[in-house]
Wavefront OBJ file of the C-alpha trace (Angstrom):
o trace
v 50.827 -13.976 52.872
v 50.035 -16.700 55.347
v 49.215 -19.246 52.506
v 52.609 -18.633 50.825
v 54.457 -19.570 54.178
v 52.444 -22.553 54.756
v 52.913 -23.836 50.976
v 56.597 -23.087 51.465
v 56.727 -25.010 54.605
v 55.099 -27.884 52.980
v 57.522 -27.878 50.258
v 60.404 -28.174 52.619
v 58.747 -31.435 53.906
v 57.401 -32.992 50.702
v 59.041 -31.166 47.849
v 61.070 -34.310 46.948
v 57.792 -36.092 46.341
v 57.065 -33.821 43.265
v 58.505 -34.111 39.802
v 61.463 -32.479 38.692
v 59.559 -29.991 36.498
v 57.113 -29.015 39.314
v 60.139 -28.511 41.824
v 61.686 -26.375 39.319
v 58.522 -24.262 38.575
v 57.860 -24.084 42.180
v 61.267 -22.863 43.111
v 61.434 -20.251 40.361
v 57.974 -19.065 41.312
v 58.054 -18.941 45.390
v 62.098 -18.732 46.016
v 63.326 -16.735 42.888
v 60.103 -14.674 42.571
v 59.859 -15.115 38.852
v 56.572 -14.064 37.335
v 54.509 -16.770 35.145
v 55.381 -14.836 32.177
v 59.174 -14.872 32.841
v 59.032 -18.660 33.614
v 56.916 -19.379 30.325
v 59.704 -17.569 28.318
v 62.436 -19.469 30.293
v 61.073 -22.808 29.767
v 59.569 -22.169 26.331
v 55.990 -23.081 27.394
v 52.845 -21.117 28.022
v 52.069 -19.027 30.879
v 48.972 -21.225 31.608
v 51.306 -24.398 31.344
v 53.390 -23.135 34.138
v 50.519 -21.807 36.120
v 48.926 -25.424 35.851
v 52.109 -27.020 37.141
v 52.302 -24.805 40.000
v 48.761 -25.333 41.021
v 49.247 -29.077 40.473
v 52.334 -28.841 42.975
v 50.414 -26.968 45.640
v 47.698 -29.443 45.367
v 50.006 -32.304 45.712
v 51.848 -30.660 48.756
v 48.418 -30.176 50.389
v 47.260 -33.643 49.684
v 50.404 -35.189 51.140
v 49.985 -33.017 54.222
v 46.244 -34.258 54.654
v 47.637 -37.837 54.714
v 50.896 -37.765 56.374
v 50.300 -34.680 58.811
v 54.140 -34.145 59.096
v 53.791 -30.405 59.371
v 50.964 -30.434 61.835
v 53.003 -32.681 63.884
v 55.963 -30.546 63.843
v 53.754 -27.690 64.735
v 52.338 -29.362 67.919
v 55.847 -30.722 69.074
v 57.167 -27.193 68.851
v 54.205 -26.067 70.747
v 54.694 -28.670 73.651
v 58.682 -27.952 73.575
v 58.023 -24.396 74.466
v 57.582 -25.478 78.171
v 60.839 -27.611 78.266
v 64.262 -27.156 79.616
v 66.375 -24.891 76.828
v 68.762 -27.836 76.292
v 66.164 -30.406 75.736
v 64.188 -28.163 73.660
v 67.236 -27.402 71.295
v 67.890 -30.907 71.044
v 64.328 -31.810 70.005
v 64.354 -28.751 67.460
v 67.532 -29.996 65.924
v 65.814 -33.406 65.101
v 62.959 -31.570 63.535
l 1 2 3 4 5 6 7 8 9 10 11 12 13 14 15 16 17 18 19 20 21 22 23 24 25 26 27 28 29 30 31 32 33 34 35 36 37 38 39 40 41 42 43 44 45 46 47 48 49 50 51 52 53 54 55 56 57 58 59 60 61 62 63 64 65 66 67 68 69 70 71 72 73 74 75 76 77 78 79 80 81 82 83 84 85 86 87 88 89 90 91 92 93 94 95 96
């Protein structure tokens, strides 16, 4: 379950960098909870083709994070902000 939340967080940050096909498959799988079989039927492709696109999208998201480290930086900023004044903390969280 932790991986699922991690990969969705990465999608929120880097999703626009994926192809439109990968975005559609990712959203159907992770947000609309469609099975690979349902997706293969909807897109008229094999179940394996859908699986391959989702895995490729996940790998790209992880690679983007390894290079840019935006999610990690956001996490560290949030940890630092925990000790700040509420008003300042809210302003920073609005930016993130």
